[in-house]
C-alpha positions as CSV (number, residue, x, y, z in Angstrom):
1,X,-24.8,-14.6,-0.9
2,X,-21.2,-14.6,-2.3
3,X,-20.1,-11.9,-4.7
4,X,-17.1,-11.7,-7.0
5,X,-14.7,-8.7,-6.7
6,X,-16.1,-7.4,-10.0
7,X,-19.5,-7.1,-8.4
8,X,-18.2,-4.3,-6.1
9,X,-16.6,-2.3,-8.9
10,X,-18.4,-0.1,-11.4
11,X,-16.9,-0.1,-14.9
12,X,-16.3,3.6,-14.8
13,X,-14.4,3.5,-11.5
14,X,-10.6,4.0,-11.5
15,X,-9.3,0.8,-9.9
16,X,-5.9,-0.4,-8.6
17,X,-4.2,-3.1,-6.6
18,X,-2.3,-2.6,-3.3
19,X,-0.4,-5.0,-1.2
20,X,-0.3,-5.6,2.6
21,X,3.2,-7.0,1.9
22,X,4.9,-9.0,4.7
23,X,8.6,-8.6,5.0
24,X,8.8,-10.8,8.1
25,X,6.0,-12.2,10.2
26,X,5.9,-9.0,12.2
27,X,6.7,-6.3,9.6
28,X,5.0,-4.8,6.5
29,X,6.8,-3.4,3.4
30,X,6.2,0.1,2.0
31,X,7.8,2.4,-0.5
32,X,9.0,6.0,-0.2
33,X,8.5,8.3,-3.2
34,X,11.2,8.5,-5.9
35,X,12.4,11.3,-8.3
36,X,8.8,11.7,-9.6
37,X,8.0,13.4,-6.2
38,X,11.3,15.2,-5.6
39,X,9.5,18.5,-4.9
40,X,8.3,17.1,-1.6
41,X,10.4,18.5,1.2
42,X,10.2,17.5,4.9
43,X,6.8,15.8,4.8
44,X,6.8,12.7,2.5
45,X,4.3,9.9,2.1
46,X,4.8,6.1,2.3
47,X,2.5,3.7,0.5
48,X,2.0,0.1,-0.3
49,X,3.4,-1.4,-3.4
50,X,0.8,-1.5,-6.1
51,X,-0.6,0.3,-9.1
52,X,-3.4,0.8,-11.6
53,X,-5.4,-2.1,-13.0
54,X,-4.9,-2.1,-16.8
55,X,-7.9,-2.9,-19.0
56,X,-8.2,-6.6,-19.6
57,X,-5.9,-7.6,-16.8
58,X,-6.8,-9.4,-13.6
59,X,-6.0,-8.4,-10.0
60,X,-3.4,-11.2,-9.3
61,X,-1.5,-10.5,-12.5
62,X,-1.5,-6.7,-11.7
63,X,-0.2,-7.3,-8.2
64,X,2.7,-9.5,-9.3
65,X,3.6,-7.1,-12.2
66,X,3.8,-4.1,-10.0
67,X,6.2,-5.7,-7.5
68,X,8.4,-6.9,-10.4
69,X,8.4,-3.5,-12.0
70,X,9.0,-1.4,-8.8
71,X,11.2,-3.7,-6.8
72,X,12.4,-6.4,-9.2
73,X,11.1,-9.0,-6.7
74,X,8.6,-11.8,-6.6
75,X,5.7,-12.3,-4.2
76,X,3.3,-15.0,-3.0
77,X,-0.3,-13.8,-2.7
78,X,-2.1,-15.1,0.4
79,X,-5.9,-15.5,0.4
80,X,-7.4,-13.6,3.3
81,X,-9.7,-15.3,5.8
82,X,-11.8,-12.1,6.0
83,X,-12.4,-9.3,3.5
84,X,-13.1,-5.8,4.7
85,X,-14.7,-2.9,2.9
86,X,-13.4,0.5,3.9
87,X,-15.7,3.2,2.6
88,X,-14.6,6.7,1.7
89,X,-16.3,8.0,4.9
90,X,-14.1,5.7,7.1
91,X,-16.8,3.1,7.8
92,X,-15.4,-0.5,7.7
93,X,-17.5,-3.6,7.3
94,X,-16.9,-7.3,6.6
95,X,-18.0,-8.5,3.1
96,X,-18.0,-11.8,1.3
97,X,-16.2,-12.6,-1.9
98,X,-15.9,-15.9,-3.8
99,X,-12.7,-15.3,-5.7
100,X,-10.0,-17.9,-5.3
101,X,-7.5,-15.4,-3.9
102,X,-9.6,-13.3,-1.5
103,X,-8.4,-9.8,-0.8
104,X,-7.8,-8.4,2.6
105,X,-9.8,-5.3,1.8
106,X,-11.5,-3.0,-0.7
107,X,-10.8,0.6,-0.1
108,X,-12.7,3.6,-1.5
109,X,-10.0,6.3,-1.6
110,X,-10.8,9.8,-2.6
111,X,-8.1,11.7,-4.4
112,X,-6.7,14.4,-2.1
113,X,-7.2,18.2,-2.7
114,X,-4.4,19.7,-4.7
115,X,-4.0,16.6,-6.8
116,X,-5.0,16.3,-10.5
117,X,-8.0,14.1,-9.7
118,X,-9.0,15.8,-6.5
119,X,-12.4,14.5,-5.2
120,X,-12.6,11.5,-7.5
121,X,-12.9,7.9,-6.4
122,X,-10.1,5.4,-6.6
123,X,-10.9,1.9,-5.5
124,X,-8.0,-0.1,-4.2
125,X,-8.1,-3.9,-3.9
126,X,-5.7,-4.8,-1.1
127,X,-4.2,-8.3,-1.0
128,X,-2.1,-10.1,1.6
129,X,1.3,-11.0,0.2
130,X,4.7,-12.2,1.2
131,X,8.1,-11.6,-0.5
132,X,9.5,-14.6,-2.3
133,X,12.7,-12.8,-3.3
134,X,14.5,-9.8,-1.9
135,X,14.2,-6.4,-3.7
136,X,17.0,-5.9,-6.2
137,X,16.8,-2.7,-8.3
138,X,14.3,0.0,-7.4
139,X,12.4,1.8,-10.1
140,X,14.0,5.1,-8.9
141,X,11.6,7.4,-10.7
142,X,8.7,6.0,-8.7
143,X,10.5,4.4,-5.7
144,X,13.1,6.2,-3.6
145,X,13.3,3.7,-0.8
146,X,11.7,0.7,0.8
147,X,11.0,0.4,4.5
148,X,9.6,-2.3,6.8
149,X,7.3,-1.2,9.6
150,X,6.1,-3.1,12.6
151,X,2.4,-3.7,13.0
152,X,2.3,-1.3,15.8
153,X,3.9,1.4,13.7
154,X,1.4,0.9,10.8
155,X,-1.5,1.4,13.2
156,X,0.0,4.3,15.1
157,X,1.0,6.3,12.0
158,X,-2.6,6.9,10.8
159,X,-2.7,9.7,13.4
160,X,1.0,10.5,14.0
161,X,3.8,11.7,11.8
162,X,7.1,10.2,12.9
163,X,10.6,11.0,11.6
164,X,12.4,8.4,9.7
165,X,14.9,8.2,12.5
166,X,12.2,7.6,15.1
167,X,10.8,4.8,13.0
168,X,14.2,3.1,12.8
169,X,14.9,3.5,16.5
170,X,11.6,1.9,17.2
171,X,12.0,-1.2,15.1
172,X,11.6,-0.3,11.4
173,X,14.1,-1.5,8.8
174,X,15.5,0.3,5.9
175,X,15.3,-2.5,3.2
176,X,16.5,-0.6,0.2
177,X,17.3,2.9,-1.0
178,X,16.6,5.9,1.3
179,X,20.0,7.4,0.5
180,X,20.6,11.1,1.0
181,X,17.5,11.4,3.2
182,X,17.8,13.5,6.4
183,X,16.5,10.9,8.9
184,X,16.0,13.4,11.6
185,X,14.0,15.9,9.6
186,X,11.9,13.8,7.3
187,X,8.4,13.2,8.6
188,X,6.4,10.4,7.1
189,X,2.6,9.9,6.7
190,X,0.6,7.0,5.1
191,X,-1.5,7.2,2.0
192,X,-3.6,4.7,0.1
193,X,-3.0,1.1,1.0
194,X,-0.7,2.1,3.9
195,X,-3.4,4.3,5.5
196,X,-6.2,1.7,5.0
197,X,-4.0,-1.0,6.5
198,X,-3.5,1.1,9.6
199,X,-7.2,1.1,10.2
200,X,-7.9,-2.5,9.2
201,X,-5.3,-3.9,11.5
202,X,-7.3,-2.4,14.4
203,X,-10.3,-4.7,13.6
């Protein structure tokens, strides 16, 4: 039996869209936090481009809007051959959806301790996508930089915190921003879409 994406989402559940955004055939694009998170010191997160689904909006519109707002760029969404469901306990299973643009994954993320919504569920719908235009102007309050990681780095980093220098030396690209960062003393870890993608790419 085929289900629509909406069948997997309760009305009361906080929902958002994330992108497994290809920069090249071998690299995925992620953002580093901007001024909003300037209290972070040597350990900073990286995450997939995306954002909250506004009431009355659809997933495709949301995905394209977030890229336009955060990177001033355009994307092409790519329907996934398989759709995975990553539960909050880490279990991953294959599910069927009938939407025209099929997502790569549905991810039940639990807000981390120490955050305003600690312990609450946030469901992220992750789509495959590719850049149609290069990033121009970053939304600096939210986005401090954009990096492109190899598939191997995305997978490895779910259990390892590399420095920014180490990532670049091993194939990552600095696509935009990242000015005034100490490449040798900044350690990166994935959250949200970036973390889920690291596990899904192992399937």
